[in-house]
N, C-alpha and C positions, 0 to 999 in steps of 0.2 A: 263564299262563306266569310262572314265578318267575324272578327275575334276581339274580345275585350279582356284585358288583364287588370285585376284589382290587387294592389300590393298593400296588404294589411296584416303583416306578420308582427303583431303587437300583443300586449297583454289583454286578458278577457275584458276588463273594464274599458279599455280603449276601443275594443271591438264594438261594445255596446254604444259608445259615443258615435260610431260610424254607421250603425245599422240602418237608420232612415236613408242615408245617402246611398248605401249599397242596395237597399231594397228598391230605391227609385230607379237605379240602373237595371236591375232585374225586371221590374214591372214594365219599364218602357220597351223592353225587348222580349217580353214573355211570350208573345204570339209570333215572334220572328223565328221561324224554323231555320233560318240561314245565319243565325248569330249564336256563337258559343261564348260563354262567360266563365273565366277562371278566377277564383278568389284564393289568394295566397295567405294562409293563416300561419301562425307561429307554433312552436312546440308547446306554448302555454295555452293557446286557444283552439288547437286542432279538434278537441272534443266538442266544440260548439258548431261543428260542421252541419249538425242537424237543422240549424237555422236556415239552411240554403238548399234544401232538397227539392229541386225541380228539374225538369227535363234538360234544359240547355245550360245548366250551371254545374260546375264541378269545383272541388276544393283541392288544394295541394298545400304542402307544408315546407316552410323555410325556418331556420332557427331565428329566434328573436335577436340574438347577437350573431350577425352574419360572419361566418368563417370565410377564409380565402376561397375555399371550395364552393361555398354557397354563392359567392360573387361571380365566380367563373361559370357556375351552373346557370345563374340568372342571365348572364350575357349570352351564353350559348342558346338559352331558351328564346331570347329575343331574336337572335340571328336565324333560328330555325322556324320561327313562327311569324307570320305577317300580321301583327296585331294592328287593328285600326285605332284603338284607343287604349291608353294605359293610365290608370289612376294611381297616383302616389298618395295614399292616405296614411302611411307611416313615413314621416319625413326624415328618412335616414340619408346621410350624406351621399352614399354611393348611388342612390336612386336618381339623383339629379344629374349624374353623368351618363345615364342610360340613353338619352336622346342622341348621343354621338354614335350609337350602334344601330339605330333604327329610324325609319321615317314615320313612326307612329305619332299620333297626336297625344301629348302628355297633359293630363289634368292633375293639379297638385295642391296640397296644402303646404305653404312655406312658413317659416318661423322667423320672427324678429325678436331677439333678446336684447338685453341692455348692452352686451359686449359684442355680439356677433349676429349675423344674419345667415340663415340657412335656406337656400343656397346663396352663393355669391351672385351679384347682379348679372354678370355675363351668362350665368347658367339659367337665370330666369328667362332670358331671351329665347331659350330653347323650348319653353313651356307654351302650350297652346292656350291654357287658361289656368289661373291660380288665384287663391285667396290667401291672405297673410294672417297668421295667428300672431297678433302683435302683443307680446308679453310686456312691452314697455307701457302699454296703455293702462293707466290706473282707473279710468272711468269704466262704467258698465258698458259692455259691447257684446259682440257676437260670441256665443259659446263655441267651443270646438265642434260640437254636434251640429250647430246651425251653419257654421262655415262649410262643413263637409256636405251637408244637405244642399246648400246653395251651389256648391261645386258640381255635385252629381245630378241634381234634379233639374235638368235643363228644360224639361217639358212642364214644370210646375205641377206635377202629379200630386194628388192627395194620397199619402201613404199611411196605411193603417199600422198599428203597433207591430202586429205579426201577421203577415199574409198567410193564406190557408195552406201553403205548401210546406210549412214547417213540420218536420217529422221528429217529434220529441221521443227520446229514448231514455228510459230509466233502468237502473240496474236491477238484478234479481233481488238484491238486498232491500232496496227501497220498495219494490213491488210486494215483497213479503210482509213489510211492516206498514204498508200504506194506510191502513185503517187508523193508525196512531195519529195521522196528520189530518183526519177529518174532524177538526175541532177549531175553535178560535184560538190561535196561538201567536206568540211573538218569537221571531227569530233573532238571535243574538250571536255575534261573532267576536271572539277574543283574539286580539293580536298582541302577542307577548311583548314585542319590542316597544310598542307605543305605551301600553299600560305600565310596564315595569319602569320605563324611562321616567314616567310621571309619578312614580312612587306608589303605584297600586300593587299591593301584595295579592296573592291568590285568594286569601281570606277576605280582603276588602272587596275584590271583584265578586266573590260569592255572596257577600252581604248585599251588593247591588242587585244581583239576580234574585235573592230572597225578597228584597223589598219590592221588586217588580212583580213577582209571583203572588205577593200578598196585597197587591193594589187592586181595588175594585175598578174595573173599567166598563164603560157602556158598550154593549154589543149592538148589533144592527137592529135589534128590536127595542124593547123597553126594559130589558133586564141588565143588571150589573153582574159582572162575573170576575173571578180570579183567573188570570190568563195562564195557560201553559207556556212553557219556554222550551224552545229547541236551540241548543247551543252548539256551535262549532268552534274550532280553533285552528292554529297553524298546522299544516299538514306535517305529519311525522310521528315519531314516538319519543317523547321527552318527558321531563319532570312534570310540566303543567298538564300535558295530555293525560299522564297517569293519575294526576291529582283529580281531574274531572272524571276519569273512569272509576275511581274509588269512591268519589263523593256522590255521584248522581246516577240515575237510571241512564242506560246507554244503549246505542246501537253501534256495533263495530263494523264498519264497512270493509275492513280488511279481512276479517275472519267470518263475517256473517253471524257473529254471536251477539247476544243481547242480554240485558238484565234490567228488569223493571221493579223499582221499589216505590214506596209510598212518597212520591215527590212530584211536584209540578215541573221539574226541570229534567230534561233528557239531553244527554250529550251525544252528538253525532260524530263519532271518531273517524277521521280521515274520509269524510264524505267526498265523493267525486263531483266534479264541476257540473256535469249534466244532471245529477241528482239534486244538487244545490239549486239549480235553476227551477226545478219543480217545487222544491220546498219554499223558496222565496216567492214564487208565483202565488202560493196559497196562504202566505203569512198575513197576519193583521198588521204587524209592524216589522220593520227591519232596523235593528240597532247594531251599528258596526263602525269601526274606523273607516275613513274614506278609502274607497277602492272598489274592487270587483263587486262586492256584495251590495254596496249602496248604489252604485251605478246601475247594476242589474235591476235592483228593486225599483229605482226611479223610472227606468224604462218600462217596467211592468206596472207602473202607477201604484205601487205599494207605499204605504206610509213609511217614511224614512226618518231616522235620527242619525245624522251623519257626523261622525266624531273626527275632529281634526287635531293635529299637533299644534303647539304654539308657534312652530317654525313656519306654518303655512303663510304664503304671501297673499296679499289682498287680491292680486290679479288672478290667483287660482280660482277664486269664487266666480269671476267672470268667465274663465276658460271652461270650468267643469260643472258649473251650476246647472242642474237638470230642469227640464220643463215638468215640474211636479208640484201641484198645489199642496200636496200632503208632505212637503219637505221641510225638515228642521235640521239645524246644525248647532254644534257647540264646540268650543275649544277645550280640550282636555288639559287641565293644569295639575290637578292633584286628586286625591281620593276623598275630598272633603264632603261633608254632609250636603253642602250647597250644590255641588255638581250632581250628586245622586238625586237630590230633590228636583233639579232642573230636568233631568232625564225622565223622572216619574211624571212631572207636569206636562211633558210633551205627549204622553200616552192618551 
């Protein structure tokens, strides 16, 4: 019996950057009854395990920030299991020392920064195969998703977006209100740290939402319509969450309560990640600060307006830019009429 271990205990957005690579490993061993594959997810991404529901694949969980107990657990795991291949898709420093504990073949993504390289060169000699994510390269090059796919897809398989063994699971709350999403809608995510940092008050953000909902956009036929908006925000119960609950129609995924008023805007309070996947999959557009939502939408080939902070480095566009013809981005500087108009013009 052969065994493969995939180390991907990262954030959800990073998981989606790795999906094509992970799927190529699964697909190349799908009919091999003598091969077991284990994918290590993080405490952030564990609810996305439905993406890997097939007979010879299982998922496990390690913390995103590894504790000393996690590190000992992982070393023990390697000593007790005779893995043929181990894929390091989350380039954490400790992982590059694992070849000292096993004879497994290691495949890895390494990192080159302006000040350091991860791992050191003597540790790279322990890797069977690796690709370097060169963050010092200012020219357009391979994105992180392309590098991971090249590392994992040794048989040059043609990988579909989502193989047929995905087992989507939505909550009872979403299932209860699913008819509300059977329309042409735009999904918007509010990230408080980004908008507030750039001078956006809640009222100015609401003004943007109202402008979007009052904009006629062309549907898939010959009609023009005013889009509905489904809004989410940072998980928790705080002042801006309460502002949205009071201002708009809402579905509360904590309490399964809802309120619908005469408004084109519905707030999805504390929506869970597996439900969010379903919402984004059916959206006309996704408008969000760069992260989980925009990466997920790009992978699903949904139209994206990706919002970056002014601190973003040029190299990040090379590293994280998705393969999505319907992708647009902008740098958020302030809540000017010009920025709002640019977002509207992307629709």
